[in-house]
C-alpha positions as CSV (number, residue, x, y, z in Angstrom):
1,X,0.0,0.0,0.0
2,X,2.8,2.4,0.9
3,X,4.6,1.6,-2.4
4,X,1.4,2.1,-4.4
5,X,0.7,5.5,-2.7
6,X,4.2,6.7,-3.5
7,X,3.8,5.6,-7.1
8,X,0.5,7.5,-7.5
9,X,2.1,10.6,-5.9
10,X,5.0,10.4,-8.3
11,X,2.8,10.2,-11.3
12,X,0.9,13.4,-10.3
13,X,3.7,15.4,-8.8
14,X,4.4,18.7,-10.6
15,X,7.5,18.8,-12.8
16,X,10.1,21.3,-11.6
17,X,10.8,23.6,-14.6
18,X,12.7,26.8,-13.7
19,X,12.2,29.7,-16.1
20,X,15.9,29.6,-17.2
21,X,15.4,26.0,-18.3
22,X,12.2,26.2,-20.3
23,X,8.5,25.2,-20.2
24,X,6.2,22.3,-19.2
25,X,5.2,19.9,-22.0
26,X,2.2,17.7,-21.6
27,X,2.1,14.6,-23.8
28,X,-1.0,12.6,-24.8
29,X,-3.6,15.3,-24.1
30,X,-7.0,13.9,-25.1
31,X,-9.9,16.0,-26.4
32,X,-13.2,15.2,-28.2
33,X,-14.4,17.1,-31.2
34,X,-17.4,16.8,-33.5
35,X,-16.2,16.6,-37.1
36,X,-18.6,16.1,-40.0
37,X,-21.3,15.0,-37.5
38,X,-19.1,12.4,-35.8
39,X,-17.4,12.4,-32.4
40,X,-13.7,12.3,-33.0
41,X,-11.0,11.6,-30.4
42,X,-8.0,13.9,-30.7
43,X,-4.6,13.4,-29.0
44,X,-2.0,16.1,-28.9
45,X,1.0,17.7,-27.1
46,X,0.8,21.0,-25.4
47,X,3.6,23.4,-24.4
48,X,3.0,25.9,-21.6
49,X,4.5,28.9,-23.2
50,X,3.3,31.4,-20.6
51,X,4.2,29.1,-17.7
52,X,0.9,29.4,-15.9
53,X,0.6,25.7,-15.2
54,X,-2.3,24.9,-17.6
55,X,-3.2,25.0,-21.3
56,X,-4.1,28.7,-22.0
57,X,-4.3,31.5,-24.5
58,X,-1.2,31.5,-26.8
59,X,0.1,28.2,-25.7
60,X,1.4,25.9,-28.4
61,X,-0.4,22.6,-29.3
62,X,0.6,19.9,-31.8
63,X,-2.3,17.6,-32.9
64,X,-0.7,14.2,-33.1
65,X,-3.7,12.2,-34.2
66,X,-7.4,12.4,-34.8
67,X,-9.3,9.1,-35.0
68,X,-10.5,8.5,-38.6
69,X,-8.4,11.4,-40.1
70,X,-5.0,11.4,-41.6
71,X,-3.6,14.1,-39.4
72,X,0.0,14.0,-38.2
73,X,1.8,16.9,-36.4
74,X,-0.7,19.7,-37.1
75,X,0.6,22.7,-35.1
76,X,-1.8,25.4,-33.7
77,X,-1.6,28.2,-31.3
78,X,-4.4,27.9,-28.7
79,X,-6.7,30.9,-28.3
80,X,-9.9,31.8,-26.5
81,X,-12.5,29.2,-25.8
82,X,-10.4,26.3,-27.3
83,X,-7.6,26.9,-24.8
84,X,-10.2,26.7,-22.0
85,X,-11.6,23.5,-23.5
86,X,-8.2,21.9,-23.7
87,X,-7.4,22.9,-20.1
88,X,-10.6,21.3,-18.9
89,X,-9.8,18.1,-20.9
90,X,-6.4,17.9,-19.3
91,X,-7.8,18.5,-15.9
92,X,-10.4,15.7,-16.2
93,X,-8.6,13.2,-18.3
94,X,-4.9,13.9,-17.4
95,X,-2.0,13.3,-19.8
96,X,0.4,10.5,-20.7
97,X,3.2,12.4,-19.0
98,X,4.8,15.8,-18.6
99,X,8.4,17.1,-18.8
100,X,10.4,20.2,-18.7
101,X,11.6,21.2,-22.2
102,X,13.6,24.2,-23.6
103,X,11.6,26.9,-25.3
104,X,11.3,27.0,-29.1
105,X,9.3,28.7,-31.8
106,X,7.3,27.3,-34.8
107,X,6.7,29.7,-37.7
108,X,3.4,30.0,-39.6
109,X,1.2,28.4,-36.9
110,X,-2.5,29.1,-37.2
111,X,-4.3,30.7,-34.2
112,X,-7.3,28.6,-33.4
113,X,-9.9,29.9,-30.8
114,X,-12.8,27.5,-31.0
115,X,-13.5,23.7,-31.2
116,X,-15.5,24.3,-34.4
117,X,-12.5,26.0,-36.1
118,X,-10.2,23.2,-35.0
119,X,-12.6,20.6,-36.4
120,X,-12.6,22.4,-39.8
121,X,-8.9,22.6,-39.7
122,X,-8.5,18.9,-39.1
123,X,-11.0,18.0,-41.7
124,X,-9.3,20.3,-44.2
125,X,-5.8,18.8,-43.6
126,X,-7.0,15.1,-43.7
127,X,-5.9,14.4,-47.3
128,X,-2.7,16.4,-46.9
129,X,-1.0,14.3,-44.3
130,X,-1.2,17.1,-41.7
131,X,0.3,19.8,-43.9
132,X,-1.3,23.2,-43.9
133,X,-2.9,24.4,-47.1
134,X,-3.2,28.1,-48.1
135,X,-6.9,28.0,-47.0
136,X,-5.8,26.6,-43.6
137,X,-3.4,29.5,-43.1
138,X,-6.1,31.9,-44.1
139,X,-8.5,30.4,-41.6
140,X,-5.9,30.4,-38.9
141,X,-5.0,34.1,-39.5
142,X,-8.6,35.1,-39.6
143,X,-9.3,33.4,-36.3
144,X,-6.5,35.3,-34.8
145,X,-7.8,38.6,-36.2
146,X,-11.3,37.8,-34.9
147,X,-9.9,37.0,-31.5
148,X,-8.2,40.4,-31.4
149,X,-11.2,42.3,-32.7
150,X,-13.7,40.6,-30.4
151,X,-11.5,41.1,-27.3
152,X,-12.3,44.8,-27.0
153,X,-15.4,46.7,-25.8
154,X,-17.0,47.3,-29.2
155,X,-20.0,45.3,-30.5
156,X,-19.3,43.8,-33.9
157,X,-22.1,42.2,-35.9
158,X,-21.4,38.9,-37.7
159,X,-21.7,40.5,-41.2
160,X,-19.5,43.4,-40.2
161,X,-16.9,41.0,-38.8
162,X,-17.0,38.9,-42.0
163,X,-16.5,42.0,-44.1
164,X,-13.5,43.2,-42.0
165,X,-11.9,39.7,-42.1
166,X,-12.4,39.5,-45.8
167,X,-10.8,42.9,-46.4
168,X,-7.8,42.1,-44.3
169,X,-7.5,38.7,-46.0
170,X,-7.3,40.4,-49.4
171,X,-4.2,42.2,-48.2
172,X,-2.5,39.3,-46.4
173,X,-3.6,36.3,-48.6
174,X,-4.4,37.7,-52.1
175,X,-3.4,34.4,-53.7
176,X,-6.2,32.6,-51.9
177,X,-8.8,34.1,-54.2
178,X,-11.9,36.2,-53.5
179,X,-14.3,33.3,-53.2
180,X,-12.1,31.4,-50.7
181,X,-11.5,34.6,-48.7
182,X,-15.3,35.4,-48.6
183,X,-16.3,31.9,-47.6
184,X,-13.7,31.5,-44.9
185,X,-14.4,35.0,-43.5
186,X,-18.1,34.2,-43.1
187,X,-17.3,30.8,-41.4
188,X,-14.9,32.4,-38.9
189,X,-17.3,35.3,-38.3
190,X,-20.0,32.7,-37.5
191,X,-17.6,31.0,-35.0
192,X,-16.9,34.3,-33.2
193,X,-20.4,35.9,-33.5
194,X,-21.4,35.2,-29.9
195,X,-18.1,36.5,-28.5
196,X,-18.4,39.7,-30.5
197,X,-22.2,40.2,-29.9
198,X,-22.1,40.7,-26.1
199,X,-19.9,43.8,-26.3
200,X,-20.8,47.4,-26.2
201,X,-22.4,48.8,-29.4
202,X,-21.4,52.0,-31.1
203,X,-17.7,52.0,-32.2
204,X,-16.0,51.1,-35.4
205,X,-13.5,48.4,-36.2
206,X,-9.7,49.0,-35.9
207,X,-6.7,46.8,-36.5
208,X,-3.3,47.2,-34.8
């Protein structure tokens, strides 16, 4: 009994990770999404970039597998509600292990703020072996812009948000084409409509 108690304690004991060394990495983080009407189990790895002890806004996540989809090493930056969802999943289901790892950067990572946006991203990368397409990058960037715009105190209607995302997309991703930019802008705007709607009405849109 004493040996068993010590083993359980060791498995759940926090990893010592001084700031000068790096960040906590959680392996085998499990989450469930609805993709194309089906419940899909997702497993991934999360890096605690802000060192707050849990998956949170701007932490890095690598989707290692999604049951039924050919996804392998799909990198995302956690944002908004998705970060909170992943934190709840880690708290309730635990992980396969954690370790202290040196900090690093990954370029071109899409910013994903909702489970719905992640589901679309996984479905869109299925045939590409986990590699991001131009549309995936457009979607990731638009989600990041929407996260920024909806985080203030200004009410933004869904159509207004879609128009703003499409306009910025034309400057940042002209090669994607007008039709793709318009379609993705409206999808992202729908994902963020509730977050933008509860804010104060009466001010215009601005970008940093």
